[in-house]
N, C-alpha and C positions, 0 to 999 in steps of 0.2 A: 770597562772602556769609556764609558760617558766621564768619568775622572782623570783619565788619560787625557782625553779631547780638551777638557777644563784647562789640565795645565798646560797643554799644547799652545792653546789660544790665548792663555794669559801671557806666556813668555813671546807669542809672536806680536801681539798688541806691546808688548816692552820693547822687543827689539825694534818696531817699526818706529814707536816714539823717539828711542835714542837715536836710531839713524836719521831722524828728519831733523832733530835738534843739531847734531853733530855735523847734519849736510848744512845747514844753514850758517853755523857758525864759521865751517870751512871757506863757504861761498864770502860772507861777510870779509873775513882776514883776507882771503886772496883779493877782493875788490879795493880792502883799503890800502893792501900794499901795491895797487897802480895796474892790476890786471883785470881790466873793464871788460864789460858785455861778455860774450859766450865763455871766454877764458875762466871766468870766475866761477862759473858753473863747474867747468871742465874740472877744476881743482878737486872738489868734493867725489865727483865720480872717480877719479885717478886713486884718491886714498882709499876709497872703499873697494874698488877692483882690487888694489894691492892686498888690503887685509882677507879679501875672500881667497884668493890665490894663495896666501900663506897659511891660511886656514884649512884650504885643502890640501895644501902639501903635509902639514901637520897630521890631518884625519888620514894620510895614507899610509901612516905607519911606517915609512921610511925616510932618510933624509931630512929628520925634524932640525936638525942645526940650522939648516938654511930656512926651514919655514919659521921657525922661532925669530930668527934674526931679521926676516921681512916683515912679520907679524910686528914686532917691537918696534921697528922704524915707522911703518904704518899707524900702529896706535900712540906714538909719539908725535906725529902729525895731526892726529885727531883731537889728542889729548891736549895737546900746546894750543891748537886754534880754540879749545873749548874755553880753556883757562883765559887766552889771550883776551878774550871777546866778554870776558865776565866782567869788565870795567878794570882791570889792573892794566889795559892798554889803551892809550887814547887814541882811536882808529883815526881822527883827523891828522894825527902825525906818527906815523910810523916809522921806528927807527929803520936807518940803513939796513943793519945787520939782518932784520927781518925781511926788509923786501927782496934781500940777497937769497936768503933760506925759499923765500916763496917762489922766486925766478929760478932758483936751480932745482925745486922739486921736480918739475917732470921729468929731467934727466934720471932722479935716482929712483921715479916710480916706473920710468921706461926700464932700466935697468934690471931692478926687482923683480916685474912681471915677466921679463923676457926670462932670465934665469930661474925662475920658479916655472915658468910655462914650458921651456924647451930643454931642460936640464933633465935626463932620465934621472927617476929616483934610483936608489941603491938596487941592485937585483937581488930578487929573492931567490933563496935556494931551491930550486927544483929540479926534479930529475927530468933529463932530457930523452925524448923517445928515440929507440934504438933505430939506427939508420937501416934503410931494406938492406937485405943481402944481394952480393952481383950475383948473377946467375952462374949458376956452377960452381962458386966458392962455396969451401965448407962453412959450416955453420959454428960460430965460436962455442969453445966447449966450457969454458969458465965463466958463471956470471958474473956480472959486475957487481963489486962491493956495496952494499947499502951504506947511505951515509947515517952515522949514529945521530939518532932522535936528540935533539937540544934539551938540557936540562933545565927543568923547569921547577922555581922556588916555590915552597909549601906555601908563602904567602898569596903567591899568584893564583895558584889552584883553589885557593882560599875563597879568594876575589872573585875570581871565574865561574867558581860554585853559586855563590851568592847573587851574580848576575843573572846567570842561567836558572837559579830557584825563582827570582823576580819575573823573569821572562815566562816561565812556566806559568805561574800565577796569574799574569796579566793576561797570556794568550790561550793559555789552555793547552799548548804544544810545546816540546822540546827545542831549544836553541838551536840551532844547527852552527857547523862551525864558521862559514861565511860570516854570520851574525856577531858571533863571538868574537872573530877576529876584529870587526869594526868597532865593536864596544870597547876591545882592549886598546885598539893600536897597535896591533902586533903583527909581524910577518907571518905568512901562510903556514910555515913548517913550524913554528913555534905554536899557534893557535892549533894546529892538529894535536901538537904532544900534550898540549894543554886539554882539549876535548878528550885526548884520551884516557886522561886522569878523572873525567867527571862521570 
């Protein structure tokens, strides 16, 4: 447990340092491109929030194409600012095309954030509960057919077994299905099918 906490602490420290540096680069670039005062500080916040929204969509296990699309857009904005402020760009004489990109970023970030936050992920296949029977109506005699379990590739089962073994070794308890689903980033029906093979 102590080793695990040490790894988490190291990753957290590294993430904070990287975020702070990227934040500063985005601020400097926005300021140089004519966005003064609070607007220069809002740029890195909008980039980071778009990255977080895209990452959450990727971790949800569904609609990954949208998540990857906006993650790459936000990452390009962050990486572009890091490279531009590394001495390759004269911040005293920012080219017009870069001023246009910086000025247009809020609309791009708003569109991406709105689509990620307000577009429902692809619905997962779950069985709906039966409607209550109407008083006096006869009950249905034929049961609803069961959905076939999704096919699980052997390589995915092997990977899941490895994750489950590591979890058991680390925590002393077996990995439950929701944890397995989160670690693999798969829909619930597929996670249930994988769990049945473990």
